[in-house]
C-alpha positions in Angstrom: 194.0 184.9 96.7 196.0 184.8 99.9 195.5 188.7 100.5 191.8 188.4 99.7 191.2 185.4 101.9 193.1 187.1 104.8 191.3 190.3 104.4 187.9 188.4 104.5 189.1 186.6 107.7 190.1 189.9 109.3 186.8 191.5 108.5 185.0 188.5 109.9 187.1 188.6 113.1 186.5 192.3 113.5 182.8 191.8 113.4 183.0 189.3 116.3 182.5 186.3 114.2 184.7 183.3 113.5 185.4 181.5 110.2 183.6 178.4 109.5 185.6 175.2 108.6 185.1 175.8 104.8 186.6 179.3 105.1 189.4 178.1 107.4 190.3 175.4 104.9 190.2 177.9 101.9 192.5 180.3 103.8 194.9 177.5 104.7 195.1 176.1 101.2 195.7 179.7 99.8 198.7 180.1 102.1 200.1 176.6 101.3 199.8 177.3 97.6 201.6 180.6 98.0 204.4 179.0 100.0 204.9 176.2 97.5 204.5 178.4 94.4 207.2 180.7 95.7 209.5 177.7 96.2 209.0 176.6 92.6 209.7 180.1 91.4 213.0 180.3 93.4 213.9 176.8 92.3 213.4 177.7 88.7 215.6 180.7 89.0 218.2 178.7 90.8 218.2 176.0 88.1 218.3 178.5 85.3 221.5 180.3 86.8 223.2 176.8 87.0 226.6 176.9 88.9 226.4 180.6 89.1 223.6 180.4 91.8 226.1 178.7 94.0 229.6 179.8 93.1 229.2 183.6 92.5 229.0 186.2 95.3 226.6 188.2 93.0 223.8 185.8 93.6 221.9 185.3 96.9 219.8 182.5 95.3 221.5 179.8 97.2 220.5 181.4 100.5 217.0 182.3 99.2 216.4 178.7 98.2 217.4 177.4 101.7 215.1 180.2 103.1 212.0 179.2 101.1 212.7 175.5 101.8 212.8 176.3 105.5 209.6 178.3 105.3 207.9 175.4 103.5 208.4 173.4 106.6 206.4 175.7 108.8 203.1 174.3 110.2 201.2 176.7 108.0 202.9 175.4 104.8 203.3 171.7 105.3 201.9 169.4 102.8 200.8 166.8 105.4 198.3 169.3 106.8 196.6 169.2 103.4 195.3 165.7 104.4 193.1 167.2 107.1 191.9 169.9 104.7 191.0 167.3 102.1 189.1 165.3 104.6 187.0 168.3 105.5 186.4 169.1 101.9 185.3 165.5 101.1 183.0 165.4 104.2 185.2 162.6 105.8 185.6 162.7 109.6 189.2 164.0 110.1 191.4 162.0 112.5 192.5 165.3 114.0 190.3 168.4 113.7 191.6 170.9 111.3 193.5 173.4 113.5 194.7 176.1 111.2 193.2 179.5 110.4 
């Protein structure tokens, strides 16, 4: 869905048009979901390996878990930005306008 939504955005921008708020929210939520689903997958692998994920040189999962946790702190992946998206979806006047593409 992330690829499809970004492709639609690119096509729209190439035609000289900008996405409306509904499209911007959909693109944002797709990215947030991808970031957080990735973190869940890495965490599951990390947990499944147990101590081996930390104490063996054969596994890079310890580093990968830190990387995806860091990525989830990016402005395009933060959970708190979902509040503004939800307000727009519910038709509530957002305290701050939804800034993300």
